C-alpha positions, 0 to 999 in steps of 0.5 A: 171306110166304115163297114159294119162292126169292123171299124177299127175305132175300138180296137180289134180285141176290144168289144164295145161295152154297154156304155160305149154302144148305143141301145139297139133300136127297133129292127135289130135282131139279137142273135142269142134269142131262142129260135122259137121266139119271134124277136123281129115282130116283137122288136118292130111292133112291141109297145116299147119300140118308140121308147127304144128308138128315142133312147137309141137316138139320144145316145147315138147323137150324143156320141156323134156330137163328141167328135172334135174333127171330121174323121172322129165325127165320121168314126162315131157315126159309123160306131153309132149306126153299126151294128145297132141300126144297120149291118154296114155303113158306107160314107162318101164325102163331096170332093172337094168339101164345099166352103163358104155360103155360096151355092157350089157350081158344076156336078157333084163328085163323091169320094169314098171315105175309106182306107185299105187295099186297091179295088178289085172287080165287083162280085156277081150279083146274088139273088134277092131274098125271097122272104123279103116282099118289100125288096123290088130293086135288084141286089147291089154287090160291093167291091173291096175297099179302095186305097185313099187315092180312090177316084171320086164318083160323079153323080147326076140326075135323081141322085143329085136331087136326092142329095139337095133335098136332104131327105133319106130314101130307101134303095127302091127310090126311082132312079138311084139304084145305078148310082148307088151301085157305082158308089158301093162297087167302089167302097164295100169290102168283101164279095158278099151281096149287098141288100137292096130296096128296103134293106138299104137307106141313102141319107144325105149329109147336109151341113148348114149351107151345103151338102157335104156327102152321103151315108148308105146304110145296109141290112142283111137278110138275117134281120128285118128290113127298114121301116118308114120310121127308120128313115127318121132315125137315119135322118137324125144320124146323118143330120147330126153327123153333117152338122158336126163335120161342118162345124169341125171344118169351119173350126179348122179353117178359122184356126188355120187362118188365125194361126197364119195371121198371128204368125205373120204379125209376130216379128220375123227377127229381132233388131241387133241393138247395141248393149243388149242381146235379145232372144224370143220364142213363141209356143202355140197351144195344143191342137185342141185349143184355139189360137190366142193373141200373144205377141212380143216386140223389140223396137230400137229407140234414139240413144241406143235405147230399146223398147221391150214389149209383151202383150196378150189379147184375151180370147182365142179366135181369129178376131183375137189375132186381128186385134193383136195385130192392131195393138202391135202396130199402135205400139210401134207407132207410139214407140216412134214418138219416144214417149215414156212407158206410161204414156205409151200404155195410156195412148194404147188404151185410148186407141183400143177404145176408139177401135171399138173392140170388145177384147181386153188385152194386157201389155207390158212396155219397158225401155232399156237404156244401155248408157245409163244402165236403167230400166223403165217399166209400165204395166197394163194388167200383165204378169210381172217381168222377171229380172235375173241379176248377175249374181244369180238372184232372180226376182219379179219386179214390183211394178204396179199392175194397172188395168188391162188395155181397153178398160179405159180411164186408168192411170198407168205408173212407171217404175225405174230400176237399175239394170246392171251389165250381166242382168237378164230381163224375161218377159212372158205371157200368162200361158207360161205360168198359169194352167188349170192346176196353177194360178199365175202367182204360184207359177211366177214364184215357181219360175223364179225358183227354177231360174235361180237354181239354173243360175246357181249352176251356171258359171256365167250369165246365161245367154238369152237363147239358152234361157228361153230353152230352159224356160220352155223345157218343162212345157208339153206342147200337146197339152198346152192350154194357152199359147206362150210368148217369151222375150229375153233381154241380156243387158251388156250395157255401154261402158261410160268411157265409150260415151261423150256427151255435151250440151251446147248453146245455139249460137253461131260459134257452136258448130266450131266448138262442136267440131273441136270437142268431137276431134279431141274425143276421137283422138282420145279414143285412138280414132284419128283416121275418122277425125276429119270426116267426123268433124265435118259432119258434126259441123254440118248437123250442128249448123242445121240444129242451131238454125232452128233450136231455141234451147240448148242442143245436145251432142253425143258420141258413142263408140261401140262396134261403130262410131255414132254421133247424135245431135238433138234439138227442140225443133220438131222439123225433120231435115231433108236432103236437098240438091243445091243449085250452082248459085246456092250458098247452102243446101249441101250439108246433108247431101255430103253427110249422106255421102260420107256416113255409113248410115244416117237418119232423123227421129222425131221425139216428144221434145224435138228431134235427133239427127244421127250418123254412123261410121264404120270403125277401122279394124286396126283401131 
């Protein structure tokens, strides 16, 4: 509840200063005036009354407009209205607050905007002020403030028509006195009488499309009654407050939807890729900043490689989050084609232009190969990635920045660098290194220094989870202007002695040779228990590849926590598992592979396809 000058917005011992309290409009009686001076008549009829009223409205509406949420807006309305314009202000909001642009159905229910102890019986009515000839309706007496769970009051008839009309009226307006009495009996504090008639104004709070409540303004007998000009003042106060509440509710709803949308589009978990350990973080901006379009992703690729992606859609809105989801889906589709990083960004840029979005985005796409210990990176206007070497050295990789996604007509470049085992790659969005006081490059250099200092005190390479916590440690979520996305990848690699690789000509003798090479390799790796099943499956997959290949095919065996076999050829046609009939001579190969292997699959590449299968390695081998 906002009641008179008892509103706790300024603190119990903090008097409002001239800069904080609007100038008193005509109608306010200054208690310090001499007894023989008619301040009432001077205030109402003085030559400066109109100027005072305009000055008051300017200051009051500015104060109300500063509110960033409904609660703050209502607090500022009460502070602006009391005691400069009225002695008490009681606010009621529709329950529930209307949303959308359609017309609400059913009766209107108003809930007091208040906190305090539970309700008590209304005090007996006091006699009207005999000196106030304008008051014709009986006096209304308030109740004490109810708690936050006060039941809403359903209003009908003339009071509902008043709300829908959107124009303030005096307390003596026909047919509203009973409803006003019910409302104030549930909201007012204390047992003193409440003035009625021309000492009471009811002003609807009307937003852009709906009525969202009402404010009741009261004056005590010790000051002049309201005048018709005061109705205009009340109308301006209520209109600015209603538009502010409407804007804050819409903003909160959009921010909530955007936050849910963005979090739903971020990966719920990262893949468990062989040869690399991954960790990620997402830190939303403070509540006063809107949701952005930051995203990250880790996508497994053929050959135990992994694509590492970080991106940021410019702007902060629900549209930014939606565009982020479109771009992330496009990147995942392009990654499935096993394109080089620069090709992924090129096609992503084309897709962004076809979508017709006016949003610009930055994106960094990297591919880590744990077998070759190589890293390929292409950049589209994103801050450079940081590589923390095993010896503690940290550096920002020199990758041509390129233009952001959505600009069009840009050539992206790819940089390849050595990624030794024990090194860590950190991808991040600009919210981590840029602020109002720090530009991007200064922030990047500061982050490098901090990472080098942390690595110097560590006895071993920092796990990616700890690295993310270290990076986000100095940030204060309450004062964060932009959201932050992090993706850390610690490179373990796959040792060369656990990899076997061959190129084979596509001829009828190739399946037999492939089986023999696989058997020898498994014997060298002490995996004799898997030789028979592996030789059989290798023979079936290679036979299928020989049937369609026109160029040499590849055979690769990888020993990690599982035994993985990959057969690649230049045919884009993916194999399908068939159920052969009794008289068929073939068609059972993939059916048997599906039965013997732990997992199997086929991936289409830009140069053909790869068919792979995995087997679990026995615990004693």
